[in-house]
Residue frames relative to the residue before (quaternion, step in Angstrom):
aa qw qx qy qz dx dy dz
M 1.0000 0.0000 0.0000 0.0000 0.00 0.00 0.00
S 0.3787 -0.7207 0.5302 0.2366 3.53 -0.98 0.75
Q 0.5842 -0.5742 0.4459 0.3608 3.53 -1.26 0.41
P 0.4514 -0.6654 0.5061 0.3122 3.61 -0.95 0.73
D 0.3868 -0.7160 0.5246 0.2500 3.57 -0.97 0.79
Q 0.7134 -0.4853 0.3121 0.3976 3.53 -1.30 0.33
A 0.5864 0.5782 -0.3872 0.4146 3.63 1.10 -0.51
D 0.6711 0.4823 -0.2953 0.4794 3.58 1.08 -0.68
N 0.7956 0.1804 -0.0559 0.5757 3.56 1.10 -0.67
P 0.0938 -0.8646 0.4897 0.0618 3.61 0.46 1.18
A 0.6621 0.5104 -0.3298 0.4386 3.62 1.05 -0.53
G 0.4440 -0.6986 0.4563 0.3265 3.59 1.23 -0.22
H 0.4800 0.6646 -0.4294 0.3788 3.56 1.26 0.33
E 0.1830 -0.7651 0.6118 0.0832 3.54 -0.68 1.15
P 0.4221 -0.7201 0.4733 0.2814 3.63 -0.62 1.02
T 0.4528 -0.6786 0.5102 0.2721 3.53 -1.04 0.81
R 0.6779 -0.4724 0.3560 0.4366 3.55 -1.28 0.21
R 0.6332 0.5353 -0.3278 0.4528 3.58 1.01 -0.79
E 0.6572 0.5024 -0.3151 0.4652 3.60 0.96 -0.79
R 0.6645 0.5001 -0.3041 0.4647 3.59 1.03 -0.75
L 0.7228 0.4313 -0.2434 0.4820 3.60 1.06 -0.71
R 0.4061 0.7444 -0.4554 0.2712 3.60 1.23 -0.11
P 0.6580 0.4937 -0.3469 0.4505 3.67 0.82 -0.74
L 0.6412 0.5153 -0.3325 0.4614 3.61 1.01 -0.70
E 0.6106 0.5395 -0.3506 0.4618 3.58 1.09 -0.64
L 0.6643 0.5007 -0.3062 0.4629 3.58 0.94 -0.85
I 0.6553 0.4944 -0.3124 0.4782 3.58 0.98 -0.80
G 0.6503 0.5204 -0.3120 0.4571 3.58 0.97 -0.81
F 0.6611 0.4949 -0.3042 0.4748 3.57 0.94 -0.86
S 0.6373 0.5153 -0.3204 0.4751 3.58 1.03 -0.78
A 0.6414 0.5185 -0.3231 0.4641 3.58 1.01 -0.78
I 0.6382 0.5195 -0.3295 0.4629 3.60 0.98 -0.78
L 0.6525 0.4976 -0.3132 0.4780 3.59 0.95 -0.85
A 0.6616 0.5071 -0.3059 0.4601 3.59 0.99 -0.83
I 0.6312 0.5156 -0.3325 0.4745 3.60 1.00 -0.77
F 0.6309 0.5282 -0.3279 0.4642 3.57 0.99 -0.81
A 0.6755 0.4827 -0.3005 0.4695 3.60 0.86 -0.92
G 0.6597 0.5073 -0.3054 0.4628 3.58 0.94 -0.86
A 0.6567 0.5097 -0.3097 0.4615 3.59 1.00 -0.79
I 0.6326 0.5235 -0.3319 0.4644 3.58 0.99 -0.80
V 0.6713 0.4790 -0.3007 0.4791 3.60 0.89 -0.90
M 0.6469 0.5227 -0.3234 0.4513 3.60 0.96 -0.80
M 0.6825 0.4812 -0.2928 0.4657 3.58 0.95 -0.84
S 0.7255 0.4472 -0.2607 0.4536 3.58 0.99 -0.74
S 0.8024 0.2986 -0.1525 0.4937 3.63 0.96 -0.73
R 0.2712 -0.7799 0.5080 0.2452 3.61 1.18 -0.54
E 0.5045 0.6084 -0.4342 0.4321 3.58 1.20 0.56
F 0.3467 -0.7741 0.4937 0.1916 3.56 -0.40 1.26
V 0.6645 0.5052 -0.3087 0.4560 3.60 0.89 -0.91
L 0.6493 0.5123 -0.3190 0.4627 3.58 0.95 -0.83
S 0.6551 0.4991 -0.3221 0.4669 3.59 0.99 -0.76
L 0.6221 0.5205 -0.3438 0.4732 3.61 1.09 -0.62
I 0.6278 0.5269 -0.3324 0.4667 3.58 1.01 -0.77
F 0.6813 0.4718 -0.2916 0.4778 3.58 0.88 -0.92
F 0.5933 0.5552 -0.3605 0.4579 3.59 1.08 -0.67
G 0.6938 0.4819 -0.2791 0.4565 3.59 0.82 -0.99
V 0.6683 0.4904 -0.3033 0.4700 3.55 0.91 -0.90
A 0.6623 0.4996 -0.3132 0.4622 3.60 0.90 -0.87
F 0.6346 0.5275 -0.3395 0.4515 3.61 0.99 -0.76
I 0.6919 0.4772 -0.2870 0.4596 3.58 0.81 -0.97
V 0.6736 0.4951 -0.3033 0.4573 3.58 0.85 -0.93
S 0.6860 0.4700 -0.3034 0.4653 3.60 0.86 -0.85
L 0.6365 0.5244 -0.3346 0.4560 3.60 1.02 -0.71
V 0.6676 0.4823 -0.3004 0.4810 3.59 0.92 -0.87
T 0.6502 0.5185 -0.3217 0.4526 3.59 0.94 -0.84
L 0.6744 0.4808 -0.2997 0.4734 3.59 0.89 -0.89
A 0.6370 0.5203 -0.3322 0.4618 3.60 1.02 -0.73
M 0.6632 0.4926 -0.3103 0.4705 3.59 0.94 -0.81
L 0.6362 0.5063 -0.3320 0.4782 3.59 1.02 -0.71
G 0.6452 0.5221 -0.3149 0.4603 3.57 1.04 -0.75
L 0.6587 0.4979 -0.3076 0.4729 3.57 1.05 -0.72
G 0.6626 0.5321 -0.3026 0.4316 3.56 1.12 -0.59
M 0.5244 0.6454 -0.4154 0.3686 3.59 1.23 -0.18
K 0.5132 -0.6421 0.4814 0.3043 3.54 -1.14 0.71
P 0.4380 -0.6999 0.4867 0.2853 3.63 -0.84 0.89
N 0.4516 -0.6778 0.5066 0.2827 3.56 -1.13 0.70
A 0.7629 -0.3996 0.2478 0.4438 3.59 -1.29 0.05
V 0.6489 0.5120 -0.3267 0.4583 3.61 0.95 -0.80
E 0.6643 0.4953 -0.3069 0.4683 3.58 0.95 -0.83
Q 0.6396 0.5191 -0.3291 0.4616 3.60 1.02 -0.74
L 0.6305 0.5205 -0.3256 0.4748 3.58 1.03 -0.76
D 0.6477 0.5168 -0.3097 0.4664 3.57 0.97 -0.86
I 0.6428 0.5135 -0.3198 0.4699 3.59 0.97 -0.81
Q 0.6568 0.5088 -0.3127 0.4604 3.59 0.93 -0.87
L 0.6629 0.5022 -0.3095 0.4610 3.60 0.92 -0.86
Q 0.6533 0.4997 -0.3181 0.4715 3.58 0.98 -0.77
D 0.6300 0.5229 -0.3329 0.4678 3.59 1.03 -0.74
E 0.6510 0.5122 -0.3148 0.4634 3.59 0.97 -0.86
E 0.6363 0.5194 -0.3255 0.4684 3.60 0.98 -0.83
Q 0.6674 0.5029 -0.3079 0.4547 3.59 0.90 -0.87
H 0.6438 0.5114 -0.3233 0.4684 3.59 1.03 -0.78
K 0.6380 0.5135 -0.3319 0.4680 3.60 1.04 -0.72
K 0.6529 0.5020 -0.3117 0.4738 3.58 0.99 -0.82
D 0.6628 0.4979 -0.3024 0.4704 3.59 0.97 -0.83
G 0.6546 0.5209 -0.3073 0.4536 3.60 1.06 -0.68
D 0.6267 0.5552 -0.3274 0.4380 3.59 1.17 -0.60
H 0.7056 0.4726 -0.2647 0.4568 3.59 1.06 -0.68
């Protein structure tokens, strides 16, 4: 992989390993919740197809819920600086045209 240039990352902030793996954590947690829901339905009804349906629904609902909660978090100082720099760049581009 090549290094990202400054145009892609104007704040000079290189994401940490934890920041890069955050989406995988959310998917993994959603999968665990979905497996739990599917297992509960399988144990209570003995219907394999029904447990697959509940697994899929639980996975999608938990993934969307976790994503919405993640979007609702307040950005930290580095993220706010990045947002400001991107806004300034956009205003400069809009002013040129």
